N, C-alpha and C positions, 0 to 999 in steps of 0.2 A: 504493500500500500504506500502511495506517495504521501509524504508529510505536507501539510499546508504551509506555504511560505507567507509570512506576514509582510504585507506591503511590498510586493516585488518591484513596483515602480520606484519606490524610494531607494531600495537597494540598488537597482539598476542605475538610477541617477547618481547615486553616491559613487558607484564604480566608474561611471563615465566621467564625472567631474574629477575624481582622483587620477584617472588616466591622463586627463588633460594637464593637471598640475604636474604630474611626473614628466610629461612630454616637454613642457615649457621650462621647468626647472632644470631638466637634463640638458636642454639646448644651451641655456645660460652657463651652466657649470662646465660643460664640455667644450663648447665652441668659443666661449669668451675667456673663461678662467684657465682651464687646462691648456688650451692652445697658446694662450699668452705666456704661461709659465714655460712651456716647452720652447717657445721662440726666444724669450729673453728672461731666463730664470731669476737672476739677481734683481733686475729692475722691477719685475713684476712683484716679487716677494717684498722687496724693501720699499718701493714707492707706491705700490698698489695693494698693500696688505689687506685693507678693508674689503676690496673687491674679491681677494682670495678667500677671506673669511665668509663673505656672502656666497661664494661658490661652494664652500664646504657645507654651509647651511642649506644650500639648494640641494646638494647631494643627500643630506640628512632628510630633507623633505621627501625626496624620491623613495627613501627607505620606508619612511612612515606611511606614505600613501600606497606603496607597494603592498604593505601589510593590509591596509584598508581594502585595496582591490582584491587581494587574495581572500579575505574574509567575505566580502560582498559577493564575489563570484561563487564561493562555496555555498553561501546561504541560498543563492539563486538556483544552483544546480546540484544541491546536495543529494537529490534522489538518483543522480547518475552515479554508477559505480566507479567512474574514474575521477570524480570530483575531489575526493579526499586526497588521492595521490597527486593530482594536479596542484592542489593547494600546498601540499608539503614541499613540492619542488620549487614553487614560487617563494615560499617562506625561506627555504634554503638559500635561494638567490638573495633575498633581502638581508639575511643574516650575514652572508659573505660580503655583501656590499657594505654593510655597516662596519665590519672589521677592516675593510680596505681603507676606510676614511682615516684610520690612525696614521697611515703614511702621509696623507695630505696635511694633517695637523702638524706632523713633524717638519713639513716644509717651512712652516712659519718661523721655526727657530734655527733653520739651516743658514749657514753663512757663506757657502760656496756654491757655484753653479752645478758642479758635479754631484754634490750632496743633494741639492734640490731635485735634480733630474733623476737621481737614484730613487728617491722617495716617490716621485711621480711614476717611475717604472714599476715600483713595488705595488703601488695603487692599481695601475693598469693590469698587472699580472693577476692580482687577487680578484679583481673585478672580472677578468676574463674567465677565471675558473667559475665564478658565480653565473656567468652568462651560459655556460654549458648546461647547468641545471635549469636556468630560465628557458633555454631552448626546449628541454623536455617538457616543461610546463606548457609552452605554447603548442607543442604537438598534441598533448593531452587535451588542452582547451579546444583546439580545433576539432578534435574527435568528439568532444562533448557537445559543441554547437554545430555539428556537421550539417544540420538542416539549414543553417545560414551559410549556404554552400560556398560562395565566393570568398567571404571573410575567412571561413574555416580553412580554405585552401591556402590563402596567404599566410595564415598563422602557422599552419603545419610546415609550409616551405620555409618560413622565417625561422621556426624552431630548428629545423634540420640544418639550416645554414649557420645558426649560432653554434651548434654542436660541431659542424665541419670546421668552422673558423677556429674554435678553441683547439680542436684536434690537430689542425694544421700548424698552429703555434707550437704545439708540443712535439709533433712528429717531423716537421719539415725544417731542415737546416737552412733551406733557401726560402723561408716564408716571405721575407721582404720582397722577393721578386713577384710574388702573387698577392701582396697585401692589398693593393688598390682594387683588384678584381674581387677578392673575397669581401672587402668592405662594401662594395656595391651590391654583391649578392646577398649580404646580410641586411644592409640598410633598406633596399628597395621593398622587399616583401614585408619587412618588419614595420616600416613607417606606414605603408599602405594598409597592412592588416590590422595593426594596433590602433591607428587613428580611425579606421573604418569601424572597428569594434567599439571604440569610445563614442563615436557619433551614434552608432546603432543603439548602444546602451542608453544614451541620453534621449534619443528620439522614440525608439520602439521597444527597448528592453523592458521586460516585466509584463508586457501585454500578451495575453494568451501564451504564457510561458511554456505550457505543456507542449506546444507545437514545436518548440525548439530543443526539446530534450530527446535523447535517444529512446526509441520505443522499446 
């Protein structure tokens, strides 16, 4: 017997809004803060320390709202046998992401460019491990919402590419030669799939929910 979901529209809206917060916070933290540090480590840390702190806070927000999304999606689809497993993998990703932030905080007290870049590299490496588990989550989520066919396909492809990219980092000595290709293969389905899901959750999610569950 399926359990009754209390206020599925509210849960769906919460998940959609949280997804958008994650998206914009990650854009700020990645493309403004991290890239600035990598281009000019000492100047960014010494002259733009407040921006770096805002970037760290933005990453912290992504962790917080990752947990919110995981909980909301679980509540929406908890009658699906894959929902619990999908939630656990997303929570693993959030926990690993939280741990990775220690490296960025250490950047604030670093005094040389190599030391700063080393901490950024540690952050990226730990986060990369987390993205492997996030990829599994996306695959499972795509299977859960398979009746929303196009979004499900993009989520599954994105999940597979996250796993491939992490595996390539570990296994390929010549990863840098393929980095731009792999980045595109990860980014395109991920952005399309997750943004489409966020919009769907905000606009249509929670309405006639049983139609989107695996029978």
